[in-house]
VMD Tcl script that draws the C-alpha trace (Angstrom):
set ca {
  {-30.74 4.12 -15.56}
  {-32.70 5.45 -18.58}
  {-31.41 5.52 -22.16}
  {-30.35 9.17 -21.99}
  {-28.27 8.52 -18.85}
  {-26.67 5.50 -20.51}
  {-25.79 7.52 -23.62}
  {-24.35 10.35 -21.54}
  {-22.32 7.88 -19.48}
  {-20.96 6.31 -22.65}
  {-19.99 9.50 -24.44}
  {-18.72 11.37 -21.37}
  {-15.97 8.81 -20.79}
  {-12.48 10.06 -21.64}
  {-11.21 9.24 -25.11}
  {-7.71 7.90 -24.58}
  {-5.09 6.33 -26.81}
  {-1.65 4.78 -26.53}
  {-0.02 4.99 -23.13}
  {-2.96 6.88 -21.59}
  {-5.38 4.15 -22.64}
  {-3.09 1.40 -21.35}
  {-2.55 3.01 -17.95}
  {-6.21 3.96 -17.55}
  {-7.27 0.38 -18.26}
  {-4.74 -0.89 -15.75}
  {-5.88 1.31 -12.85}
  {-9.55 0.50 -13.39}
  {-9.36 -3.24 -14.13}
  {-5.81 -4.62 -13.93}
  {-4.60 -7.09 -11.31}
  {-4.79 -6.85 -8.33}
  {-8.52 -6.20 -8.28}
  {-8.49 -4.79 -4.74}
  {-6.43 -1.81 -5.98}
  {-8.66 -0.74 -8.90}
  {-10.24 2.69 -9.25}
  {-11.50 5.25 -11.75}
  {-10.52 8.88 -12.22}
  {-13.46 11.27 -12.54}
  {-13.24 15.06 -12.43}
  {-9.75 14.82 -10.93}
  {-11.06 12.55 -8.16}
  {-10.30 8.88 -7.54}
  {-13.36 6.63 -7.32}
  {-12.43 3.24 -5.81}
  {-14.04 0.10 -7.19}
  {-16.01 -2.17 -4.85}
  {-13.17 -4.19 -3.24}
  {-10.92 -1.18 -2.82}
  {-13.78 0.94 -1.45}
  {-14.51 -1.70 1.20}
  {-10.85 -1.77 2.24}
  {-10.56 2.00 2.24}
  {-13.57 2.49 4.52}
  {-11.81 0.54 7.27}
  {-8.33 1.95 6.64}
  {-9.65 5.53 6.64}
  {-11.11 5.08 10.13}
  {-7.63 4.33 11.49}
  {-5.85 7.33 9.99}
  {-4.86 10.04 12.48}
  {-7.52 12.74 12.75}
  {-5.08 15.33 11.48}
  {-3.15 13.39 8.86}
  {0.06 15.27 8.08}
  {2.12 12.74 6.10}
  {1.72 9.22 4.79}
  {3.87 6.52 3.21}
  {3.06 3.09 1.85}
  {5.42 0.15 1.44}
  {4.18 -1.73 -1.63}
  {1.98 1.05 -3.02}
  {0.76 -0.79 -6.16}
  {-1.41 1.71 -8.13}
  {-1.04 4.46 -5.54}
  {-4.65 4.90 -4.43}
  {-3.92 5.21 -0.70}
  {-1.16 7.77 -1.23}
  {-3.32 9.90 -3.53}
  {-6.23 9.67 -1.10}
  {-4.02 10.49 1.87}
  {-2.48 13.55 0.25}
  {-5.98 14.83 -0.53}
  {-6.43 15.47 3.22}
  {-6.26 19.15 4.12}
  {-3.23 18.98 6.40}
  {-1.31 16.21 4.62}
  {1.72 17.89 3.07}
  {3.55 14.86 1.71}
  {3.04 11.26 0.71}
  {5.45 8.62 -0.53}
  {4.70 5.30 -2.16}
  {7.49 2.79 -2.70}
  {7.34 -0.43 -4.68}
  {9.72 -2.80 -6.47}
  {7.40 -3.06 -9.49}
  {8.63 -0.55 -12.06}
  {5.39 -0.61 -14.05}
  {3.32 0.26 -10.98}
  {5.57 3.24 -10.24}
  {5.25 4.41 -13.86}
  {1.47 4.23 -13.54}
  {1.56 6.16 -10.26}
  {3.58 8.92 -11.91}
  {1.03 9.04 -14.74}
  {-1.87 9.38 -12.27}
  {0.07 12.02 -10.31}
  {0.42 14.03 -13.51}
  {-3.28 13.67 -14.38}
  {-4.29 14.82 -10.89}
  {-1.65 17.58 -10.77}
  {-0.84 16.24 -7.30}
  {2.29 17.95 -5.98}
  {2.17 16.29 -2.54}
  {2.62 12.67 -3.65}
  {5.85 11.05 -4.78}
  {6.72 7.51 -5.82}
  {10.00 5.61 -5.91}
  {11.27 2.19 -6.95}
  {12.78 1.28 -3.62}
  {12.92 -1.33 -0.87}
  {12.24 -0.74 2.78}
  {15.86 -1.03 3.88}
  {16.86 1.47 1.16}
  {14.33 4.04 2.34}
  {15.25 3.91 6.04}
  {18.77 5.43 5.75}
  {17.50 8.01 3.23}
  {14.37 9.04 5.09}
  {15.55 12.64 5.59}
  {15.68 13.07 1.80}
  {11.90 12.65 1.84}
  {11.22 15.10 4.66}
  {11.90 12.79 7.60}
  {9.80 10.00 9.13}
  {6.17 9.86 8.03}
  {3.34 10.21 10.51}
  {1.49 7.20 9.07}
  {2.83 4.10 7.31}
  {0.65 1.61 5.44}
  {1.55 -2.07 5.08}
  {-1.37 -3.64 3.20}
  {-1.12 -7.18 1.80}
  {2.61 -6.65 1.38}
  {4.13 -8.35 4.39}
  {4.31 -11.84 2.88}
  {6.44 -10.42 0.04}
  {8.68 -8.45 2.38}
  {9.32 -11.61 4.38}
  {9.60 -14.27 1.63}
  {10.03 -12.27 -1.58}
  {7.99 -12.78 -4.75}
  {8.36 -14.67 -8.03}
  {9.37 -11.49 -9.83}
  {11.51 -10.07 -7.01}
  {13.38 -12.68 -4.94}
  {15.08 -10.30 -2.49}
  {13.52 -10.63 0.96}
  {14.16 -10.27 4.71}
  {13.11 -13.65 6.19}
  {13.13 -12.00 9.60}
  {10.38 -10.11 11.43}
  {12.73 -7.93 13.44}
  {14.59 -6.86 10.31}
  {11.30 -5.56 8.90}
  {9.89 -3.87 12.00}
  {13.17 -2.22 12.97}
  {13.23 -0.55 9.53}
  {9.57 0.46 9.81}
  {10.34 2.13 13.13}
  {12.95 4.28 11.39}
  {10.60 5.59 8.71}
  {7.51 6.23 10.89}
  {6.78 8.81 13.60}
  {3.33 7.84 14.88}
  {1.31 4.93 13.45}
  {1.53 1.90 11.18}
  {-1.68 0.49 9.73}
  {-1.12 -3.20 9.06}
  {-3.46 -5.58 7.19}
  {-1.73 -8.71 5.93}
  {-1.68 -12.48 5.51}
  {0.39 -13.46 8.52}
  {-0.53 -17.14 8.66}
  {1.73 -19.24 6.46}
  {-1.16 -21.18 4.91}
  {-2.76 -17.92 3.68}
  {0.27 -16.68 1.75}
  {0.16 -16.53 -2.05}
  {3.88 -16.61 -2.86}
  {4.14 -20.39 -2.53}
  {7.17 -20.78 -4.81}
  {9.21 -18.40 -2.70}
  {8.04 -20.06 0.51}
  {9.16 -23.44 -0.83}
  {12.69 -22.06 -1.19}
  {12.85 -20.69 2.35}
  {14.42 -22.57 5.24}
  {12.23 -24.55 7.61}
  {13.13 -22.16 10.41}
  {12.00 -19.15 8.34}
  {8.72 -20.87 7.53}
  {8.11 -21.89 11.13}
  {8.70 -18.32 12.28}
  {6.10 -16.93 9.88}
  {3.06 -16.66 12.13}
  {0.88 -14.00 13.71}
  {2.40 -14.74 17.11}
  {5.98 -14.27 15.91}
  {5.17 -11.17 13.83}
  {3.40 -9.44 16.72}
  {6.17 -10.42 19.13}
  {8.68 -8.59 16.91}
  {6.35 -5.62 16.33}
  {5.71 -5.18 20.06}
  {9.40 -4.42 20.63}
  {8.92 -1.13 18.78}
  {5.18 -0.44 18.81}
  {2.04 -0.62 20.90}
  {-0.09 -3.22 19.08}
  {-3.88 -2.92 18.81}
  {-6.21 -5.22 16.88}
  {-9.10 -3.79 14.85}
  {-10.90 -6.88 13.59}
  {-10.34 -7.95 10.01}
  {-10.55 -6.79 6.43}
  {-11.99 -9.80 4.68}
  {-10.30 -12.83 6.23}
  {-7.10 -11.10 7.34}
  {-6.32 -9.27 10.60}
  {-6.13 -5.49 10.81}
  {-3.80 -3.84 13.33}
  {-2.44 -0.48 14.29}
  {1.12 -0.26 15.57}
  {1.69 3.00 17.43}
  {5.18 4.23 18.26}
  {5.99 3.64 21.91}
}
mol new
graphics top color blue
foreach p $ca { graphics top sphere $p radius 0.5 }
foreach p [lrange $ca 0 end-1] q [lrange $ca 1 end] { graphics top cylinder $p $q radius 0.2 }
display resetview
């Protein structure tokens, strides 16, 4: 990169202040790092970790993506990317983190994206209200969220502690495919404080074998290798 390119890169960056500056900094560098991206010319440019994840996730999307939802949407990248597909008419991201949903609404406004929506909501709250959002979604994403659905998190202690309780709700909100990439071995989970509070039975039941056993009651399970160290699956509606 020569000096003129460097100068242009420096001075062509958006000049932001206040809330805009705060949110922009968060989407491009805030935790978690595997959800960070830039906005350039009304397009989302994923950073390295997110780009690597997206390359594999994108290969598993239906060829004609018509609708997409994500449970635990974080900064919203996958919903914005999904609704950029030609035939995708609606996308929904839900999360229990109010700040993340605020940021997603800010990005939605910047992109003038009318297909994406975001709600502070839990899985079991969405299932009985799914018709309010246009009915079940063709594709559901569960990406590094499952440990928090099962055990809860430090900031949000509500949880399910039961695989069937999770997959039965997912079946209600999806019409074709779930893309699933998660830490489903107990020793890999990050929410150690919440795990310590769970019963021994709940902890013993948290395994790949038990999770897939529950999923297979509702879905056809197919393995697609790993993203990083963690398994990647598709669950197709039977």
